[in-house]
N, C-alpha and C positions, 0 to 999 in steps of 0.2 A: 149304223154307219155302213158304207158300201165297201166292197173289196177294193183294195188299192188299184188293181188293174182296171176297174170300171170307173174309178173316181175321176179320171182325167187330170190328175194332179201333175204338176211340173216335176218330172222325175230326175234324179241324179243317178250316177252309175251304180249306187248301192241298191236302187229300187225303192228308196224312200223319197219323199217329196223334198222340194227345195228348202233352203234355210229360212228361218224366221228373221224379221228385222232385228238387228243387234246381235245376230249370231254369226260368227266367223267359222266357216268350214275348216275342219282339221282333216288333212289328207289322210286317206286310209293308212292305218298303222301297218308297217311292214314287219314281218317276223325278224327278230334278232336272235332267235334260238334255232332250233332244228326243224321247226314246222310252222304252220300258220295258227292263228288264234282260233281256239275252239268256238268262241263267241262271234267275233266279227271277221273271221278269216274267209268267209264264203259269201261275198256280197250279193250274189245272184242265186243262192241256194234256196231250198224249200223249207229250211229250218228257221234261221234267224237272219235278218238283214238289219245291220246296225250302221248308223251314220252319226259320227260325233262332230260337235261344234264347241266353240268357246263362246260363252255369253259375255259380251263386252262389259255390261254394267257391273258385274261382280266377279268376272274371270272364272266362273264356275264351268265345269264340263257339263254340257247338255247334249241331248241326242234325240234321234227319231229311230224307232225300232218297229219292225214288222215281224210278228210271230207267225210262221207258216205252218202247214200241215205236219212238217217234220218235227215240230215242237209240241205236238199234241199230247196232252195228259188226259184230263176228263174230256169226254166227247165234245168236240167243237171249241175247246178252250186250251190255252197254253199250260204246259206242264209247269208246276211250281219250280222244279229244278232249272228250267230254262230261264225263268225270271230271276232266280237266285244267281245263275251264272252271269247274266247280263249285269246285275248289280255288282257282283264281285269284280268283273273286268272293269266296269266303268268307275267304281270307287278307286280301284288301283290306278287306272289311267289318270284319273283326276288328281290323285296324290302325286304321281310322277310329273304331270304337267305343272303342278305347284312347286316342283323342285325337290320332291322327296323320293329317293330311290328306295322303294319298299316292297315287301311281300306280305300277303295276308296271313294273319295269325288267328283271327276270330271274326266270323260273320254272323250277324243276327238278322234274319229276314222275317218280316211280318207280312203275311198275305191278307189283304183287306177285302178283296173280292176277285171273282174269277175273271180272267182276261180272254175275251173271244178271239179266236184265231183270225188271221188275214185282215187285221186292222192296224193302221199305223198309230202308235202310241208314243208318248214323250218320256224323256228321262232327264233327271238332273242329279248331279252329285257335287259334293263340296268337301273340303277339309274342315272339320269342325274345330279341331285343336291339335296342337303338338305338345307332347310332354316327354322331353328327352328323346329316346329312340321310338317312342310310341306315337303313331299318327292316327288320330281318330277321324273317320269319315262318315258321311251320311249320304243317302241317296233315295230316290223314289222313281217308280214307273207310274205314269198317270195318263188319263185321257185328255182330249182337247178341252174339256170343261174343268180340268184341274182335279178330278176325282181320282184318288189313289187306288192302284191295283196292288202294289207291293212297295214296301219301304224297307230300307236296310241301314244297319250300322256296321261299320267295319273297324277292327283294330288291325292296323298295319304296322310292321316293324321295319325301321330303317336298317338297311343292310350295308355293310362296309364294302367299299370298292373292291377289295381283295377277293371277296366272295364271288364276284362276277367276272373278274379278269377283264378281257377285252369286250365282254358282253355289255358292260356298263357304258363303255365308250360308243359301241354300236347302237345301244338303246338311246343314248343322248342324241346321236346324229339322226336317228329315226324320228325322235320327237321334234327336233329342230326342223327337219324336213316337213313333218306333218303340220307344223305351225307356220311353215312358209319362211323360216329364217334362212338367210343365205349361208352357204358353207363357209367355214373359217378359211382364211388365206392358206394356201398350200394343200387344201383338201379338195378332192373331186366332188364331195357330197354324196358319193356312193356309200351305201350301207352294206 
């Protein structure tokens, strides 16, 4: 596979290629805390470039990721921690988009093969099941042929609104904006 900059792909602002048929772009997530996302907060950086979408047929969170030189672990390949961080964020975002305000409690990541740097790869995550306050998620990072680089399982815990204060309201507005939902009447839509 060639370097993305040489591939001549139709680029979007994140540096990843345009969406697939049946994928609806999710606007880049804005920070609702004190900083930007460690994983997807630097869309033109040399570490990770992540672009999320919602797959229409099953409402799963999918994405395209570019692992750059700043994510290097073994020579010429992505660091396992960078793949784990992407799966952590994506499984959490997928749970939030499915209506579950959660935080991670346990992540299990299985690395299936080394991921060469400077290639665009794919991501899919979904909520597997909900049991009371426990939200179980799954996800994987894979190539254009469907071969898996890493896969993960996540146990996320529903957090009460009082734990977040106004942060939950701001997060909700950010997710609505990312999904292209109009602001509720009387709101400016600003986050």
